[in-house]
All heavy atoms as an XYZ file, in Angstrom:
927
protein
N     -35.372     -2.443    -13.124
C     -34.998     -1.268    -12.424
C     -33.464     -0.991    -12.720
O     -32.749     -1.912    -12.336
C     -35.282     -1.374    -10.959
C     -34.871     -0.167    -10.207
S     -35.534     -0.045     -8.509
C     -34.479     -1.208     -7.709
N     -33.047      0.141    -13.261
C     -31.694      0.450    -13.587
C     -30.900      0.713    -12.251
O     -31.517      1.193    -11.326
C     -31.759      1.613    -14.507
C     -33.045      2.286    -14.276
C     -34.014      1.151    -13.826
N     -29.658      0.258    -12.234
C     -28.745      0.590    -11.044
C     -28.228      1.909    -11.257
O     -27.583      2.175    -12.307
C     -27.759     -0.577    -11.031
C     -26.846     -0.235     -9.874
C     -28.420     -1.926    -10.713
N     -28.417      2.746    -10.234
C     -27.756      4.131    -10.341
C     -26.306      4.080     -9.862
O     -25.917      3.081     -9.201
C     -28.603      5.123     -9.437
O     -28.404      4.710     -8.097
C     -30.097      5.184     -9.994
N     -25.630      5.019    -10.198
C     -24.316      5.205     -9.780
C     -24.241      5.264     -8.217
O     -23.316      4.630     -7.587
C     -23.689      6.416    -10.374
C     -22.118      6.553     -9.925
C     -21.296      5.439    -10.446
C     -21.590      7.917    -10.567
N     -25.102      5.991     -7.567
C     -25.145      6.118     -6.076
C     -25.363      4.743     -5.506
O     -24.776      4.310     -4.507
C     -26.279      7.046     -5.655
C     -26.059      8.428     -5.848
O     -24.811      8.778     -6.097
O     -26.909      9.293     -5.924
N     -26.295      3.844     -6.003
C     -26.470      2.549     -5.488
C     -25.262      1.666     -5.671
O     -24.874      0.904     -4.810
C     -27.673      1.940     -6.214
N     -24.531      1.831     -6.741
C     -23.315      1.010     -6.996
C     -22.218      1.426     -6.095
O     -21.594      0.577     -5.473
C     -22.861      1.190     -8.543
C     -21.639      0.389     -8.831
C     -21.735     -0.983     -8.909
C     -20.452      0.960     -9.117
C     -20.656     -1.792     -9.172
C     -19.332      0.267     -9.372
C     -19.375     -1.064     -9.436
N     -22.028      2.702     -5.836
C     -21.022      3.239     -4.875
C     -21.430      2.689     -3.480
O     -20.506      2.279     -2.732
C     -20.903      4.728     -4.957
C     -20.059      5.295     -3.776
C     -20.371      5.198     -6.366
N     -22.723      2.807     -3.188
C     -23.015      2.283     -1.882
C     -22.739      0.832     -1.661
O     -22.283      0.454     -0.634
C     -24.586      2.648     -1.538
C     -24.984      2.207     -0.149
S     -26.715      2.678      0.364
C     -27.627      1.985     -0.985
N     -23.082     -0.015     -2.729
C     -22.751     -1.351     -2.731
C     -21.290     -1.583     -2.463
O     -20.888     -2.446     -1.724
C     -23.280     -2.037     -3.967
C     -22.800     -3.529     -4.130
C     -23.465     -4.509     -3.422
C     -21.765     -3.847     -4.992
C     -23.146     -5.787     -3.501
C     -21.405     -5.164     -5.035
C     -22.076     -6.194     -4.383
N     -20.458     -0.904     -3.158
C     -18.956     -1.004     -2.938
C     -18.566     -0.661     -1.508
O     -17.708     -1.297     -0.903
C     -18.245     -0.225     -3.900
C     -18.294     -0.694     -5.356
C     -17.519      0.280     -6.326
C     -17.739     -2.177     -5.542
N     -19.267      0.295     -0.997
C     -18.998      0.728      0.359
C     -19.322     -0.465      1.358
O     -18.587     -0.681      2.388
N     -20.395     -1.109      1.140
C     -20.740     -2.319      1.983
C     -19.718     -3.442      1.820
O     -19.358     -4.130      2.833
C     -22.119     -2.863      1.687
C     -23.239     -1.991      2.273
C     -24.060     -1.274      1.704
C     -23.507     -2.093      3.699
N     -24.888     -0.606      2.516
C     -24.601     -1.086      3.862
C     -23.066     -2.590      4.719
C     -25.168     -0.715      5.027
C     -23.592     -2.335      5.987
C     -24.667     -1.388      6.160
N     -19.226     -3.621      0.690
C     -18.095     -4.618      0.496
C     -16.830     -4.083      1.244
O     -16.316     -4.967      1.808
C     -17.701     -4.668     -1.145
C     -18.939     -5.148     -1.905
C     -16.546     -5.510     -1.261
C     -19.379     -6.604     -1.516
N     -16.618     -2.856      1.201
C     -15.395     -2.394      1.914
C     -15.652     -2.564      3.476
O     -14.692     -2.984      4.196
N     -16.775     -2.271      3.908
C     -17.159     -2.476      5.365
C     -16.940     -3.879      5.765
O     -16.401     -4.246      6.851
C     -18.485     -1.907      5.616
N     -17.508     -4.800      4.892
C     -17.336     -6.226      5.251
C     -15.952     -6.756      5.094
O     -15.545     -7.493      6.064
C     -18.120     -6.948      4.267
N     -15.102     -6.134      4.267
C     -13.706     -6.493      4.236
C     -12.921     -5.962      5.468
O     -12.187     -6.777      6.020
C     -13.076     -5.829      2.914
N     -13.280     -4.797      6.002
C     -12.636     -4.373      7.192
C     -13.065     -5.184      8.453
O     -12.174     -5.566      9.248
N     -14.289     -5.683      8.514
C     -14.730     -6.472      9.629
C     -14.043     -7.933      9.499
O     -13.640     -8.502     10.462
C     -16.281     -6.589      9.586
C     -16.720     -7.782     10.605
C     -16.892     -5.364      9.919
N     -13.905     -8.420      8.246
C     -13.254     -9.705      8.138
C     -11.775     -9.727      8.618
O     -11.380    -10.515      9.249
C     -13.402    -10.231      6.580
C     -12.481    -11.356      6.258
C     -14.861    -10.601      6.317
N     -11.135     -8.651      8.069
C      -9.731     -8.500      8.536
C      -9.586     -8.404      9.961
O      -8.724     -9.093     10.579
C      -9.104     -7.189      7.781
N     -10.375     -7.595     10.619
C     -10.317     -7.450     12.056
C     -10.635     -8.693     12.818
O      -9.934     -9.098     13.768
C     -11.288     -6.326     12.556
C     -11.281     -6.127     14.043
C     -10.194     -5.549     14.705
C     -12.423     -6.423     14.802
C     -10.165     -5.303     15.988
C     -12.451     -6.199     16.188
C     -11.296     -5.684     16.775
O     -11.269     -5.442     18.081
N     -11.622     -9.420     12.296
C     -11.996    -10.709     12.821
C     -10.852    -11.707     12.679
O     -10.573    -12.508     13.732
C     -13.330    -11.272     12.326
N     -10.313    -11.759     11.618
C      -9.232    -12.867     11.255
C      -8.037    -12.649     12.230
O      -7.456    -13.541     12.771
C      -8.862    -12.758      9.834
C      -9.973    -13.320      8.956
S     -10.584    -14.962      9.255
C      -9.395    -15.852      8.257
N      -7.651    -11.307     12.442
C      -6.516    -11.066     13.327
C      -6.920    -11.312     14.770
O      -6.133    -11.803     15.480
C      -6.047     -9.619     13.099
C      -5.112     -9.121     14.225
C      -5.352     -9.509     11.773
N      -8.125    -10.907     15.160
C      -8.573    -11.060     16.571
C      -8.663    -12.583     16.914
O      -8.439    -12.852     18.149
C      -9.913    -10.438     16.745
O      -9.823     -9.013     16.604
N      -8.943    -13.392     16.055
C      -9.139    -14.794     16.262
C      -7.779    -15.603     16.032
O      -7.704    -16.739     16.238
C     -10.185    -15.336     15.381
C     -11.560    -14.943     15.756
C     -12.591    -15.505     14.876
N     -13.905    -15.179     15.384
C     -14.905    -15.893     15.264
N     -14.887    -16.969     14.600
N     -16.138    -15.467     15.726
N      -6.715    -14.863     15.727
C      -5.400    -15.523     15.485
C      -5.209    -16.188     14.150
O      -4.267    -16.947     13.974
N      -6.185    -16.028     13.278
C      -6.063    -16.720     11.968
C      -5.053    -16.019     10.989
O      -4.332    -16.714     10.215
C      -7.402    -16.854     11.310
C      -8.508    -17.376     11.995
C      -8.513    -18.832     11.734
N      -9.610    -19.460     12.526
C     -10.274    -20.481     12.127
N     -10.153    -20.863     10.940
N     -11.234    -20.997     12.835
N      -4.970    -14.722     11.070
C      -3.984    -13.869     10.365
C      -3.137    -13.189     11.424
O      -3.576    -12.775     12.428
C      -4.669    -12.898      9.386
C      -5.404    -13.462      8.284
C      -5.390    -14.657      7.820
C      -6.286    -12.758      7.509
N      -6.145    -14.766      6.740
C      -6.732    -13.628      6.525
C      -6.840    -11.457      7.476
C      -7.715    -13.237      5.444
C      -7.709    -11.064      6.506
C      -8.158    -11.983      5.430
N      -1.797    -12.878     10.943
C      -1.029    -12.070     11.781
C      -1.236    -10.634     11.185
O      -1.441    -10.428     10.026
C       0.412    -12.431     11.563
N      -1.034     -9.692     12.063
C      -1.122     -8.262     11.662
C      -0.132     -7.947     10.574
O      -0.430     -7.027      9.820
C      -1.114     -7.281     12.838
N       0.908     -8.676     10.535
C       2.042     -8.324      9.615
C       1.847     -9.251      8.323
O       2.757     -9.176      7.451
C       3.386     -8.599     10.208
O       3.486     -9.978     10.504
N       0.684    -10.008      8.186
C       0.547    -10.765      6.987
C       0.032     -9.896      5.841
O      -0.688     -9.036      5.943
C      -0.484    -11.949      7.360
O      -1.749    -11.418      7.489
N       0.368    -10.439      4.600
C      -0.145     -9.848      3.364
C      -1.736     -9.880      3.253
O      -2.321     -8.977      2.942
C       0.539    -10.466      2.180
N      -2.264    -11.102      3.620
C      -3.805    -11.055      3.440
C      -4.456    -10.005      4.350
O      -5.392     -9.346      3.894
C      -4.114    -12.494      3.992
C      -2.957    -13.347      3.707
C      -1.810    -12.399      3.974
N      -3.935     -9.833      5.632
C      -4.567     -8.851      6.449
C      -4.374     -7.455      5.875
O      -5.299     -6.591      5.738
C      -3.919     -8.888      7.893
C      -4.397     -7.740      8.775
C      -5.665     -7.770      9.315
C      -3.574     -6.678      9.101
C      -6.094     -6.681     10.066
C      -3.979     -5.671      9.939
C      -5.275     -5.667     10.413
N      -3.166     -7.167      5.455
C      -2.835     -5.778      4.935
C      -3.562     -5.539      3.606
O      -4.158     -4.363      3.413
C      -1.290     -5.605      4.774
C      -0.539     -5.714      6.016
C      -0.871     -4.580      7.023
O      -1.430     -3.466      6.619
N      -0.701     -4.771      8.266
N      -3.636     -6.477      2.767
C      -4.422     -6.316      1.421
C      -5.903     -6.135      1.754
O      -6.497     -5.235      1.097
C      -4.122     -7.398      0.508
C      -2.621     -7.451     -0.088
C      -2.505     -8.791     -0.783
C      -2.393     -6.269     -0.905
N      -6.525     -6.879      2.626
C      -7.889     -6.769      2.944
C      -8.128     -5.352      3.494
O      -9.122     -4.740      3.238
C      -8.334     -7.930      3.778
O      -7.957     -9.066      3.252
C      -9.775     -7.813      4.204
N      -7.251     -4.949      4.466
C      -7.392     -3.580      5.004
C      -7.379     -2.471      3.993
O      -8.099     -1.575      4.035
C      -6.291     -3.395      6.135
C      -6.872     -3.452      7.481
O      -8.099     -3.265      7.710
N      -6.049     -3.815      8.429
N      -6.441     -2.787      3.054
C      -6.211     -1.770      2.075
C      -7.483     -1.584      1.163
O      -7.937     -0.529      0.847
C      -4.953     -2.177      1.208
C      -4.235     -1.086      0.449
C      -3.836      0.016      1.375
C      -3.025     -1.773     -0.206
N      -8.028     -2.795      0.848
C      -9.333     -2.883      0.062
C     -10.379     -2.086      0.790
O     -11.113     -1.405      0.304
C      -9.646     -4.307     -0.263
O      -8.655     -4.906     -0.981
C     -11.091     -4.374     -1.076
N     -10.589     -2.470      2.073
C     -11.639     -1.826      2.862
C     -11.441     -0.278      2.917
O     -12.415      0.429      2.721
C     -11.535     -2.458      4.275
N     -10.257      0.175      3.143
C      -9.977      1.674      3.196
C     -10.249      2.356      1.869
O     -10.872      3.405      1.837
C      -8.618      1.901      3.660
N      -9.832      1.633      0.826
C     -10.055      2.217     -0.456
C     -11.685      2.407     -0.853
O     -12.088      3.424     -1.234
N     -12.306      1.317     -0.604
C     -13.692      1.360     -0.916
C     -14.558      2.280     -0.054
O     -15.444      3.006     -0.441
C     -14.320     -0.161     -0.887
C     -13.877     -1.083     -1.961
C     -14.350     -2.497     -1.632
C     -14.179     -0.557     -3.331
N     -14.281      2.224      1.225
C     -14.948      3.080      2.202
C     -14.574      4.542      1.956
O     -15.409      5.405      2.160
C     -14.817      2.661      3.613
C     -15.554      1.370      3.920
S     -15.671      0.844      5.644
C     -14.054      0.645      6.172
N     -13.323      4.774      1.648
C     -12.865      6.139      1.233
C     -13.572      6.651      0.078
O     -13.948      7.890      0.008
N     -13.843      5.857     -0.922
C     -14.527      6.234     -2.100
C     -15.950      6.632     -1.874
O     -16.410      7.586     -2.305
C     -14.506      5.141     -3.143
C     -15.246      5.310     -4.440
S     -15.609      3.824     -5.356
C     -16.489      2.817     -4.235
N     -16.636      5.872     -0.999
C     -17.993      6.211     -0.581
C     -18.074      7.432      0.169
O     -18.960      8.272     -0.060
C     -18.660      5.085      0.238
C     -19.999      5.425      0.893
C     -18.768      3.729     -0.604
N     -17.144      7.696      1.031
C     -17.087      8.875      1.792
C     -16.762     10.102      0.905
O     -17.521     11.116      1.027
C     -15.922      8.820      2.900
N     -15.913      9.953     -0.044
C     -15.681     11.075     -1.009
C     -16.982     11.371     -1.864
O     -17.407     12.464     -2.102
C     -14.455     10.723     -1.953
N     -17.596     10.291     -2.285
C     -18.846     10.394     -3.137
C     -19.951     11.173     -2.337
O     -20.820     11.899     -2.958
C     -19.377      9.080     -3.575
N     -19.890     11.000     -0.917
C     -20.941     11.688     -0.163
C     -20.400     12.922      0.541
O     -21.129     13.560      1.294
C     -21.469     10.705      0.835
C     -22.218      9.611      0.087
O     -23.362      9.904     -0.370
N     -21.814      8.380      0.249
N     -19.182     13.364      0.155
C     -18.587     14.606      0.749
C     -18.313     14.524      2.275
O     -18.242     15.557      2.891
N     -18.107     13.386      2.749
C     -17.734     13.167      4.179
C     -16.189     13.293      4.341
O     -15.459     12.228      4.337
C     -18.186     11.892      4.670
C     -18.034     11.802      6.244
C     -19.723     11.822      4.499
N     -15.679     14.489      4.280
C     -14.215     14.712      4.088
C     -13.335     14.234      5.290
O     -12.279     13.803      5.088
C     -13.946     16.150      3.789
C     -14.648     16.585      2.495
C     -15.706     17.384      2.353
C     -14.521     15.889      1.217
N     -16.204     17.303      1.040
C     -15.472     16.442      0.349
C     -13.684     14.919      0.722
C     -15.554     16.080     -1.033
C     -13.716     14.641     -0.639
C     -14.766     15.104     -1.479
N     -13.841     14.357      6.695
C     -13.077     13.760      7.655
C     -12.748     12.185      7.393
O     -11.711     11.792      7.769
C     -13.751     14.063      8.888
C     -14.627     15.213      8.591
C     -15.026     15.045      7.149
N     -13.823     11.568      7.004
C     -13.698     10.083      6.771
C     -12.835      9.848      5.516
O     -11.953      8.895      5.571
C     -15.081      9.494      6.573
O     -14.955      8.041      6.395
N     -12.788     10.684      4.588
C     -11.886     10.579      3.401
C     -10.503     10.707      3.858
O      -9.643      9.837      3.502
C     -12.226     11.593      2.371
C     -11.229     11.626      1.285
C     -13.650     11.416      1.747
N     -10.148     11.683      4.716
C      -8.845     11.865      5.249
C      -8.382     10.687      6.032
O      -7.235     10.278      5.954
C      -8.744     13.179      6.055
N      -9.231     10.176      6.926
C      -8.839      9.074      7.675
C      -8.539      7.762      6.834
O      -7.676      7.041      7.126
C      -9.973      8.671      8.719
N      -9.337      7.615      5.731
C      -9.211      6.520      4.870
C      -7.879      6.619      4.036
O      -7.170      5.663      3.747
C     -10.440      6.219      4.024
C     -11.485      5.526      4.743
O     -11.281      4.278      4.979
N     -12.558      6.194      5.128
N      -7.582      7.844      3.688
C      -6.265      8.186      2.961
C      -5.093      7.684      3.826
O      -4.180      7.011      3.397
C      -6.225      9.547      2.495
C      -7.178      9.762      1.342
C      -4.785      9.898      2.071
C      -7.376     11.276      0.808
N      -5.148      8.161      5.113
C      -4.062      7.684      6.041
C      -4.027      6.207      6.208
O      -2.969      5.665      6.160
C      -4.274      8.404      7.440
C      -3.332      7.878      8.482
C      -4.098      9.905      7.284
N      -5.292      5.611      6.294
C      -5.300      4.145      6.401
C      -4.756      3.479      5.199
O      -3.905      2.561      5.338
C      -6.787      3.783      6.468
C      -7.182      2.369      6.911
C      -6.273      1.362      7.137
C      -8.476      1.907      7.098
N      -7.070      0.198      7.375
C      -8.394      0.501      7.354
C      -9.719      2.411      6.941
C      -9.462     -0.244      7.601
C     -10.846      1.588      7.183
C     -10.686      0.275      7.525
N      -4.995      3.998      4.000
C      -4.373      3.540      2.757
C      -2.887      3.619      2.774
O      -2.145      2.815      2.428
C      -5.063      4.196      1.547
C      -6.407      3.690      1.383
C      -4.198      3.885      0.292
C      -7.370      4.540      0.337
N      -2.388      4.783      3.119
C      -0.965      5.106      3.152
C      -0.221      4.092      4.195
O       0.796      3.588      3.838
C      -0.603      6.488      3.574
C      -1.001      7.538      2.543
C      -0.883      8.935      3.124
C      -0.268      7.340      1.286
N      -0.792      3.848      5.327
C      -0.240      2.851      6.226
C      -0.225      1.491      5.679
O       0.710      0.770      5.680
C      -1.072      2.840      7.598
C      -0.790      4.192      8.301
C      -0.595      1.726      8.476
C      -1.716      4.420      9.465
N      -1.315      1.127      5.053
C      -1.429     -0.200      4.359
C      -0.377     -0.417      3.227
O       0.183     -1.421      3.049
N      -0.231      0.643      2.507
C       0.665      0.694      1.337
C       2.109      0.453      1.892
O       2.897     -0.392      1.394
C       0.581      1.770      0.325
C       1.755      1.972     -0.587
C      -0.677      1.785     -0.454
N       2.400      1.127      2.873
C       3.827      1.091      3.495
C       3.969     -0.259      4.050
O       4.980     -0.895      3.934
C       3.964      2.059      4.578
C       5.251      2.230      5.174
C       5.396      1.360      6.506
O       4.486      0.926      7.068
N       6.741      0.924      6.749
N       2.994     -0.887      4.701
C       3.051     -2.201      5.258
C       3.392     -3.244      4.150
O       4.125     -4.162      4.271
C       1.823     -2.557      6.100
N       2.633     -3.190      2.978
C       2.802     -4.106      1.953
C       4.216     -3.943      1.369
O       4.864     -5.009      1.106
C       1.703     -3.882      0.788
C       0.290     -4.195      1.318
C       2.077     -4.626     -0.442
C       0.092     -5.620      1.684
N       4.628     -2.817      1.187
C       5.986     -2.622      0.671
C       6.989     -3.237      1.601
O       7.908     -3.982      1.156
C       6.307     -1.048      0.529
C       7.772     -0.736      0.248
C       5.482     -0.508     -0.610
N       6.901     -3.067      2.890
C       7.795     -3.743      3.882
C       7.656     -5.192      3.805
O       8.759     -5.955      3.799
C       7.503     -3.137      5.323
C       8.232     -3.961      6.374
C       7.878     -1.776      5.406
N       6.536     -5.748      3.671
C       6.343     -7.238      3.529
C       6.957     -7.751      2.347
O       7.687     -8.741      2.375
C       4.863     -7.602      3.619
C       4.361     -7.315      4.996
C       4.652     -8.987      3.202
C       2.787     -7.386      5.103
N       6.785     -7.055      1.192
C       7.276     -7.497     -0.090
C       8.832     -7.570     -0.025
O       9.566     -8.362     -0.400
C       6.732     -6.596     -1.274
C       7.642     -6.946     -2.569
C       5.325     -6.956     -1.510
N       9.370     -6.407      0.472
C      10.886     -6.324      0.670
C      11.460     -7.397      1.537
O      12.560     -7.982      1.281
C      11.309     -4.870      1.156
C      11.104     -3.836      0.072
C      11.563     -2.552      0.696
N      11.444     -1.508     -0.260
C      11.507     -0.226      0.056
N      11.675      0.266      1.256
N      11.294      0.688     -0.953
N      10.708     -7.664      2.717
C      11.212     -8.675      3.657
C      11.145    -10.112      2.956
O      12.105    -10.929      3.097
C      10.324     -8.760      4.862
N      10.096    -10.371      2.120
C      10.082    -11.639      1.448
C      11.215    -11.752      0.421
O      11.759    -12.876      0.201
C       8.679    -11.699      0.806
C       7.635    -12.124      1.733
C       6.308    -12.342      1.050
N       5.251    -12.753      2.009
C       4.054    -12.983      1.706
N       3.579    -12.856      0.449
N       3.178    -13.198      2.553
N      11.463    -10.700     -0.308
C      12.546    -10.697     -1.221
C      13.822    -10.919     -0.567
O      14.747    -11.803     -1.083
C      12.582     -9.391     -2.065
N      14.076    -10.395      0.560
C      15.327    -10.570      1.343
C      15.448    -12.063      1.793
O      16.436    -12.667      1.737
C      15.416     -9.595      2.499
C      15.929     -8.217      2.223
C      16.301     -7.517      3.562
N      15.295     -7.504      4.563
C      14.250     -6.667      4.661
N      14.142     -5.606      3.854
N      13.413     -6.800      5.747
N      14.315    -12.579      2.234
C      14.326    -13.922      2.685
C      14.535    -14.898      1.548
O      15.232    -15.903      1.698
C      13.012    -14.352      3.385
C      12.838    -13.604      4.776
C      11.559    -13.948      5.462
N      11.218    -15.275      5.496
C      10.194    -15.773      5.978
N       9.151    -14.998      6.320
N      10.003    -17.025      6.122
N      13.937    -14.558      0.362
C      14.074    -15.475     -0.758
C      15.529    -15.406     -1.167
O      16.188    -16.395     -1.523
C      13.159    -14.962     -1.905
C      12.376    -16.108     -2.492
C      11.537    -15.599     -3.590
N      10.192    -15.177     -3.054
C       9.646    -14.073     -3.209
N      10.245    -13.207     -3.982
N       8.538    -13.743     -2.699
N      16.131    -14.169     -1.244
C      17.582    -14.096     -1.633
C      18.417    -14.928     -0.643
O      19.340    -15.515     -1.069
C      17.948    -12.680     -1.693
N      18.079    -14.779      0.624
C      18.907    -15.411      1.703
C      18.812    -16.987      1.552
O      19.686    -17.640      1.806
N      17.578    -17.490      1.228
C      17.370    -18.900      1.125
C      18.021    -19.433     -0.138
O      18.529    -20.520     -0.094
C      15.989    -19.290      1.216
O      15.389    -18.672      0.064
C      15.268    -19.080      2.446
N      18.155    -18.653     -1.194
C      18.828    -19.012     -2.370
C      20.290    -19.158     -2.182
O      20.931    -20.032     -2.601
C      18.508    -18.079     -3.529
C      17.099    -18.112     -4.178
C      16.731    -17.038     -4.999
O      17.641    -16.204     -5.387
O      15.662    -17.123     -5.539
N      20.833    -18.116     -1.425
C      22.247    -18.166     -1.117
C      22.618    -19.365     -0.138
O      23.509    -20.097     -0.362
C      22.709    -16.910     -0.371
C      24.098    -16.974      0.194
C      22.621    -15.785     -1.481
N      21.679    -19.538      0.775
C      21.883    -20.649      1.714
C      21.743    -22.081      1.008
O      22.497    -23.010      1.296
C      20.872    -20.573      2.877
N      20.883    -22.102      0.044
C      20.751    -23.381     -0.723
C      21.973    -23.651     -1.580
O      22.318    -24.855     -1.808
C      19.369    -23.339     -1.550
N      22.572    -22.628     -2.058
C      23.696    -22.849     -2.922
C      25.024    -23.162     -2.189
O      25.850    -23.862     -2.579
C      23.989    -21.548     -3.737
N      25.055    -22.729     -0.862
C      26.276    -23.043     -0.127
C      26.153    -24.373      0.505
O      25.110    -24.873      0.975
C      26.258    -21.966      1.074
N      27.234    -25.069      0.502
C      27.279    -26.448      1.125
C      27.165    -26.331      2.601
O      27.657    -25.448      3.256
C      28.695    -26.982      0.777
C      29.514    -25.836      0.392
C      28.622    -24.710     -0.071
N      26.452    -27.218      3.243
C      26.249    -27.219      4.646
C      26.809    -28.512      5.228
O      26.598    -29.631      4.825
C      24.648    -27.195      4.965
C      24.423    -27.229      6.465
C      24.043    -25.966      4.320
N      27.656    -28.307      6.296
C      28.261    -29.369      7.030
C      27.314    -29.779      8.092
O      26.971    -29.082      8.994
C      29.586    -28.987      7.665
N      26.894    -31.128      8.034
C      25.971    -31.589      9.047
C      26.776    -32.516      9.960
O      27.480    -33.425      9.537
C      24.831    -32.435      8.373
C      23.960    -33.027      9.442
C      24.065    -31.487      7.469
N      26.838    -32.139     11.276
C      27.670    -33.015     12.132
C      27.081    -34.439     12.222
O      25.881    -34.593     12.093
C      27.498    -32.265     13.440
C      26.539    -31.176     13.371
C      26.165    -31.105     11.904
N      27.964    -35.340     12.371
C      27.528    -36.775     12.467
C      27.719    -37.238     13.863
O      28.705    -37.042     14.527
C      28.338    -37.564     11.491
C      27.990    -39.135     11.608
C      28.230    -37.084     10.080
N      26.668    -37.900     14.357
C      26.708    -38.415     15.815
C      27.633    -39.609     15.740
O      27.874    -40.285     14.730
C      25.372    -38.769     16.243
N      28.162    -39.948     16.937
C      29.147    -41.133     17.055
C      28.435    -42.470     16.593
O      29.279    -43.309     16.022
C      29.415    -41.190     18.554
C      29.070    -39.893     19.058
C      28.073    -39.318     18.264
N      27.213    -42.534     16.658
C      26.529    -43.846     16.215
C      26.292    -43.813     14.638
O      25.710    -44.791     14.233
C      25.337    -44.067     16.982
C      24.263    -42.991     16.795
O      24.529    -41.999     16.052
O      23.160    -43.099     17.414
N      26.777    -42.788     14.004
C      26.746    -42.803     12.536
C      25.458    -42.050     12.052
O      25.209    -41.875     10.879
N      24.471    -41.744     12.968
C      23.300    -40.973     12.548
C      23.475    -39.533     12.557
O      24.291    -38.927     13.272
C      22.144    -41.321     13.523
C      21.727    -42.804     13.720
C      20.720    -43.022     14.615
C      21.205    -43.341     12.293
N      22.932    -38.832     11.561
C      22.980    -37.445     11.500
C      22.499    -36.665     12.782
O      21.342    -37.063     13.214
C      22.416    -36.821     10.301
O      22.948    -37.340      9.167
N      23.213    -35.695     13.153
C      22.765    -34.878     14.371
C      21.931    -33.686     13.810
O      22.508    -32.767     13.247
C      23.964    -34.454     15.170
C      23.621    -33.609     16.315
O      22.372    -33.550     16.750
O      24.491    -32.927     16.959
N      20.596    -33.805     13.805
C      19.830    -32.714     13.205
C      19.611    -31.618     14.128
O      18.959    -30.611     13.763
C      18.476    -33.360     12.710
C      17.710    -33.914     13.768
C      18.772    -34.303     11.551
C      16.292    -34.238     13.509
N      20.116    -31.626     15.308
C      19.805    -30.462     16.275
C      20.464    -29.260     15.718
O      19.850    -28.264     15.832
C      20.524    -30.858     17.669
C      20.427    -29.685     18.589
C      19.889    -32.049     18.289
N      21.547    -29.309     15.089
C      22.172    -28.013     14.673
C      21.743    -27.599     13.271
O      22.181    -26.564     12.665
N      20.843    -28.367     12.593
C      20.425    -28.069     11.252
C      19.473    -26.992     11.225
O      18.737    -26.667     12.256
C      19.733    -29.299     10.616
N      19.541    -26.104     10.170
C      18.609    -25.029     10.140
C      17.200    -25.433      9.778
O      17.070    -26.391      9.013
C      19.262    -23.934      9.180
O      19.192    -24.519      7.862
N      16.253    -24.696     10.142
C      14.893    -24.974      9.788
C      14.427    -24.225      8.562
O      15.033    -23.183      8.317
C      14.032    -24.774     10.981
O      13.964    -23.311     11.289
N      13.411    -24.583      7.957
C      12.835    -23.849      6.818
C      12.029    -22.682      7.365
O      11.171    -22.983      8.388
C      11.890    -24.904      6.059
C      11.221    -24.137      4.866
C      12.759    -26.036      5.455
N      12.117    -21.487      6.818
C      11.359    -20.374      7.306
C       9.909    -20.558      7.047
O       9.463    -21.154      6.149
C      11.969    -19.200      6.545
C      12.535    -19.782      5.354
C      13.029    -21.180      5.687
N       9.160    -19.876      7.896
C       7.716    -19.830      7.749
C       7.282    -19.159      6.462
O       8.071    -18.341      5.925
C       7.071    -19.083      8.864
C       7.191    -19.867     10.239
O       7.404    -21.108     10.233
O       7.130    -19.204     11.303
N       6.086    -19.334      5.924
C       5.602    -18.721      4.879
C       5.302    -17.201      5.076
O       5.650    -16.457      4.206
C       4.310    -19.323      4.381
N       4.993    -16.808      6.315
C       4.742    -15.447      6.597
C       5.876    -14.916      7.294
O       6.253    -15.507      8.371
C       3.414    -15.250      7.326
C       2.247    -15.532      6.495
C       1.924    -14.583      5.343
O       2.391    -13.395      5.323
O       1.335    -14.995      4.424
N       6.451    -13.681      7.001
C       7.450    -13.079      7.907
C       6.927    -12.691      9.220
O       5.713    -12.351      9.361
C       7.979    -11.920      7.025
C       6.771    -11.548      6.232
C       6.087    -12.854      5.906
N       7.705    -12.700     10.222
C       7.276    -12.224     11.544
C       7.145    -10.732     11.587
O       7.786    -10.002     10.693
C       8.376    -12.669     12.608
O       9.488    -11.898     12.537
N       6.425    -10.081     12.412
C       6.376     -8.692     12.543
C       7.668     -7.997     12.618
O       7.996     -6.950     12.089
C       5.479     -8.466     13.806
C       4.695     -9.686     13.897
C       5.659    -10.752     13.406
N       8.616     -8.642     13.415
C       9.895     -8.096     13.583
C      10.732     -8.104     12.318
O      11.496     -7.173     11.979
C      10.686     -8.750     14.608
C      11.936     -8.047     15.148
C      12.556     -8.582     16.481
N      11.620     -8.673     17.543
C      11.338     -7.651     18.279
N      11.684     -6.390     17.984
N      10.563     -7.739     19.387
N      10.518     -9.147     11.512
C      11.316     -9.239     10.167
C      10.828     -8.148      9.308
O      11.673     -7.662      8.489
C      10.971    -10.634      9.527
C      11.835    -11.773     10.212
C      11.424    -13.042      9.451
O      10.302    -13.397      9.442
O      12.332    -13.655      9.123
N       9.481     -7.771      9.209
C       9.059     -6.885      8.278
C       9.079     -5.397      8.805
O       8.751     -4.450      8.047
C       7.644     -7.203      7.739
C       7.651     -8.547      7.117
C       6.637     -7.147      8.876
N       9.568     -5.234      9.949
C       9.637     -3.908     10.497
C       8.330     -3.339     11.150
O       8.201     -2.067     11.278
N       7.458     -4.144     11.372
C       6.076     -3.706     11.906
C       5.951     -3.858     13.368
O       5.003     -3.557     13.929
C       4.984     -4.549     11.218
C       4.790     -4.224      9.735
C       3.719     -5.141      9.140
C       4.534     -2.712      9.465
N       7.039     -4.231     14.038
C       7.193     -4.411     15.503
C       8.301     -3.771     16.016
O       9.301     -3.687     15.352
C       7.066     -5.882     15.927
N       8.189     -3.268     17.251
C       9.238     -2.580     17.912
C      10.327     -3.569     18.368
O      10.222     -4.603     18.589
C       8.777     -1.762     19.109
């Protein structure tokens, strides 16, 4: 039995719906942050696929909602990429600069004042997604 274009588009719509549910579940369970790239990329995929199905079926209000969803996702990805680039540039500068580590009287390094390594994911405030 040949696969029709309508069946293929519907299949992609189901993939998009599943992606949206996965993204929502991962954030709701605390596995992903709302400001994380995996969440935003999964949401973007879901919106694109479900918007395509809506357009193929002439459901224009859903198409409009998915376009807005895509625009929000693209903006979030741009903000995340810029924040990561700023952090990378900051860590390169920090790595190049000599750091004075205070020495405790007993000769052991006092690590209380040492800076920590940044997390892999930027915080919502760092990427501009939180007030």
